[in-house]
C-alpha positions as CSV (number, residue, x, y, z in Angstrom):
1,M,-4.0,3.2,12.1
2,K,-0.9,1.3,13.3
3,K,2.2,3.5,13.2
4,K,5.6,2.2,12.3
5,Y,8.8,3.5,13.8
6,A,12.4,3.1,12.8
7,I,15.6,3.8,14.7
8,I,18.0,5.6,12.4
9,T,21.6,6.2,13.4
10,D,24.4,8.1,11.7
11,I,22.1,10.0,9.4
12,H,24.8,12.5,8.7
13,G,26.7,9.9,6.6
14,N,23.6,8.7,4.7
15,I,21.1,11.5,4.1
16,E,20.0,9.9,0.7
17,G,19.3,6.6,2.5
18,L,17.2,8.4,5.0
19,K,15.3,10.2,2.3
20,S,14.7,7.0,0.5
21,V,13.2,5.4,3.7
22,L,10.9,8.3,4.3
23,D,9.8,8.5,0.7
24,N,8.9,4.8,0.4
25,I,6.5,3.9,3.2
26,K,4.1,1.0,3.4
27,T,1.1,1.4,5.7
28,E,-2.4,0.1,5.9
29,I,-5.9,1.3,6.6
30,V,-9.0,-0.7,7.8
31,V,-12.2,-0.3,5.8
32,K,-15.2,-2.3,6.8
33,E,-13.0,-4.6,8.9
34,Q,-10.7,-5.3,5.9
35,K,-7.1,-4.3,5.9
36,I,-6.1,-2.4,2.8
37,S,-2.3,-1.9,2.1
38,I,-1.1,1.4,0.9
39,L,2.4,1.9,-0.5
40,R,3.9,5.4,-1.0
41,I,6.7,5.8,-3.5
42,D,8.0,9.2,-4.3
43,N,4.9,10.9,-2.8
44,K,2.5,8.8,-4.9
45,E,0.2,6.5,-3.1
46,Y,-0.7,3.0,-4.4
47,I,-3.6,1.1,-3.0
48,S,-3.6,-2.7,-3.2
49,L,-6.3,-3.9,-5.6
50,T,-5.9,-7.4,-4.3
51,D,-6.8,-6.2,-0.8
52,L,-9.8,-4.4,-2.1
53,A,-10.9,-7.5,-4.1
54,K,-10.5,-9.7,-1.0
55,Y,-13.5,-7.8,0.4
56,V,-15.6,-9.1,-2.5
57,N,-14.1,-12.6,-2.7
58,K,-11.6,-13.8,-0.1
59,E,-11.1,-17.2,-1.9
60,D,-10.4,-15.8,-5.4
61,P,-9.6,-12.1,-5.4
62,S,-7.8,-12.5,-8.8
63,G,-11.2,-13.4,-10.3
64,V,-12.6,-10.1,-9.1
65,I,-9.7,-8.1,-10.5
66,R,-10.1,-9.9,-13.9
67,N,-13.7,-8.7,-13.9
68,W,-12.6,-5.2,-13.1
69,M,-9.9,-4.9,-15.8
70,P,-12.1,-4.6,-18.9
71,N,-13.9,-1.7,-17.3
72,K,-11.3,1.1,-17.2
73,K,-13.8,3.5,-15.6
74,F,-13.9,1.4,-12.5
75,I,-10.1,1.5,-11.9
């Protein structure tokens, strides 16, 4: 997994800003040679459905998602 680094200066003056940066982090994982984006907001992780759908159909991932939507058990 690729790590991201940030240089943060003068954190004493902006602790809330630092907390916001650390709480909202975007990263990615690789599953079966497909990059999947993960976004963490307030300690909740969200996985990109579009990235998952691109594994099934790179040309039209939105069509895959439309097929998933009626089946709530899938999502």
